[in-house]
C-alpha positions as CSV (number, residue, x, y, z in Angstrom):
1,M,40.9,-14.3,-15.1
2,K,43.4,-16.1,-12.8
3,A,45.1,-12.7,-12.1
4,V,41.8,-11.1,-11.0
5,K,41.0,-13.9,-8.6
6,P,44.0,-13.3,-6.3
7,L,43.4,-9.5,-6.5
8,W,39.7,-10.2,-5.6
9,L,40.6,-12.5,-2.7
10,S,43.0,-9.9,-1.4
11,L,40.3,-7.1,-1.5
12,V,37.8,-9.5,0.3
13,A,40.4,-10.4,2.9
14,L,41.3,-6.6,3.5
15,L,37.7,-5.6,3.9
16,V,36.9,-8.5,6.3
17,S,40.0,-7.9,8.4
18,C,39.2,-4.1,8.7
19,S,36.8,-3.1,11.3
20,L,35.5,0.4,11.7
21,D,35.4,1.8,15.2
22,Y,32.1,3.6,15.8
23,E,32.6,4.0,19.5
24,Q,33.8,7.5,19.3
25,A,30.8,8.6,17.2
26,R,28.4,6.8,19.7
27,V,30.1,8.6,22.7
28,A,29.8,12.1,20.8
29,E,26.1,11.2,20.1
30,S,25.4,10.3,23.8
31,I,26.5,13.5,25.2
32,P,24.7,16.2,23.3
33,G,24.9,19.6,25.0
34,Q,27.7,18.7,27.0
35,I,30.6,20.1,24.8
36,P,30.4,23.9,24.3
37,E,30.2,25.2,20.7
38,T,32.1,28.3,21.6
39,I,34.6,29.1,24.5
40,L,35.7,32.6,25.0
41,F,38.3,33.9,27.5
42,D,38.4,37.5,28.9
43,F,34.9,38.1,27.4
44,T,33.4,41.6,27.4
45,H,29.8,42.4,26.2
46,T,28.9,46.2,26.0
47,V,25.4,47.5,25.4
48,V,25.5,51.0,24.0
49,S,22.5,53.0,22.9
50,G,22.4,56.5,21.6
51,G,26.2,56.9,22.3
52,T,25.8,55.9,25.9
53,V,27.1,52.8,27.6
54,W,24.3,51.1,29.5
55,V,25.7,47.7,30.5
56,V,29.1,46.1,30.6
57,L,29.2,42.3,31.2
58,E,32.7,40.8,31.6
59,A,33.7,37.1,32.3
60,E,36.9,35.3,32.6
61,R,35.4,32.4,30.6
62,A,32.2,32.2,28.6
63,E,30.8,28.9,27.0
64,T,27.8,28.6,24.6
65,Y,25.6,25.5,24.5
66,S,23.1,26.2,21.7
67,E,21.3,22.8,22.2
68,R,20.8,23.6,25.9
69,K,20.1,27.2,25.1
70,E,22.7,28.4,27.7
71,I,25.6,30.5,28.1
72,V,27.8,29.6,31.2
73,L,30.0,32.4,32.5
74,Q,32.8,32.0,35.0
75,G,34.4,35.0,36.9
76,V,31.4,37.4,36.2
77,T,31.4,41.1,36.6
78,F,28.3,43.2,35.5
79,R,28.0,47.0,35.5
80,E,24.9,49.0,34.8
81,Y,25.0,52.7,34.0
82,D,22.3,55.5,34.0
83,D,21.7,57.8,31.1
84,Q,24.4,60.3,32.6
85,G,27.0,57.6,32.5
86,R,26.9,57.1,36.3
87,L,27.2,53.6,37.8
88,R,23.9,52.4,38.9
89,T,24.7,48.8,39.9
90,E,27.8,46.6,40.0
91,A,27.6,42.9,40.5
92,R,30.2,40.1,40.8
93,A,29.7,36.3,41.0
94,D,31.9,33.3,40.6
95,R,29.5,31.7,38.0
96,A,26.3,32.5,36.0
97,V,24.2,30.4,33.8
98,F,22.1,32.4,31.4
99,N,19.1,30.8,29.4
100,T,19.1,32.4,25.9
101,D,15.4,31.7,25.3
102,S,13.8,32.9,28.6
103,E,16.6,35.3,29.6
104,D,16.4,33.8,33.2
105,A,19.7,33.3,34.9
106,T,21.1,31.5,37.9
107,V,24.1,33.1,39.6
108,S,26.3,31.4,42.2
109,G,29.5,31.7,44.3
110,S,30.4,34.8,46.3
111,I,27.7,37.0,44.8
112,R,27.9,40.7,45.6
113,I,25.6,43.3,44.1
114,Y,26.2,47.0,45.0
115,S,24.2,50.2,44.3
116,P,26.1,53.4,44.9
117,E,22.8,55.3,44.7
118,E,21.3,53.2,47.4
119,Q,24.7,53.0,49.2
120,A,23.8,49.3,49.8
121,S,24.9,45.9,48.9
122,L,23.4,42.4,48.6
123,Q,25.5,39.3,49.4
124,A,24.5,35.7,48.7
125,G,25.8,32.3,47.5
126,K,23.2,31.6,44.9
127,L,20.4,33.5,43.3
128,T,17.9,33.0,40.4
129,W,16.7,35.7,38.3
130,T,13.4,35.3,36.4
131,R,13.0,37.8,33.8
132,E,9.3,37.3,33.1
133,G,8.2,38.4,36.6
134,R,11.3,40.5,37.3
135,R,12.0,38.4,40.4
136,L,15.2,37.6,42.2
137,L,15.0,34.6,44.5
138,A,17.3,32.6,46.8
139,E,16.8,29.0,47.8
140,E,15.2,28.3,51.2
141,G,17.9,27.7,53.8
142,Q,20.3,30.1,52.2
143,T,21.3,33.3,53.9
144,V,21.1,36.5,52.0
145,R,22.4,39.8,53.5
146,L,21.4,43.3,52.6
147,Q,23.7,45.9,54.0
148,K,23.9,49.7,53.9
149,D,27.3,51.5,53.8
150,D,26.6,52.8,57.3
151,G,26.7,49.3,58.7
152,S,22.9,48.7,59.0
153,Y,21.9,45.3,57.7
154,V,19.2,42.7,57.4
155,E,19.7,39.0,56.6
156,G,17.7,35.9,56.5
157,W,16.5,32.8,54.6
158,G,14.0,32.6,51.8
159,F,14.9,35.9,50.1
160,S,12.8,37.2,47.2
161,A,12.7,40.5,45.4
162,D,10.0,41.6,43.2
163,F,11.3,44.5,41.1
164,R,7.8,45.2,39.5
165,R,6.3,45.9,43.0
166,K,9.6,47.1,44.5
167,K,9.2,44.6,47.3
168,L,11.8,42.6,49.3
169,E,11.0,39.7,51.6
170,F,12.6,37.1,53.7
171,S,10.6,34.0,54.8
172,S,12.5,33.1,58.0
173,R,15.4,33.5,60.3
174,V,15.5,37.2,59.8
175,R,17.8,39.4,61.8
176,G,19.5,42.7,61.5
177,S,20.9,46.0,63.0
178,Y,19.8,49.4,62.1
179,I,22.4,52.3,62.7
180,R,20.8,55.7,63.2
181,E,23.1,58.6,62.8
182,E,22.5,61.4,65.4
183,E,21.8,64.7,63.9
184,E,24.5,67.2,64.8
185,V,23.2,70.2,66.6
186,E,25.0,73.4,66.0
187,E,26.2,75.3,69.1
188,E,26.2,79.1,69.1
């Protein structure tokens, strides 16, 4: 019994002298949704239907946050094609945050959207896409510029585009320039 007593006292002393550090666990619990579950580099997502490529989305970096229901993309390029494989729309931005539930997105930083069919581009610093109403909006006080390849343009603040109604609007500070090409008359 005497040999057990020193062993017992040693175990008690060891347990009392050890302390568990729960600080790291507390820190991890206090920042839910701040650490991505997945990080992908040189990410490409291609949508193919009926053997035809419809959409190609590329990003230098993609981070998924399932708790926040977000995918954060850096260095984004988006291309949409028609049923003949012709480019319909090409877009670039520094950053995009996509909500996986609503499919809404906020895009920011050097945004440029180009349509070869319309021969026109849109340039902005930040835009929000709402899937439900098929609307594209810019914050008030932010300039958005629409420009045709011929140099004609319109720009202003309070931009909104309603793709269901095919309607574009600016709320203030609108200005622009229209370039009309003269028809060439053949001389005989």
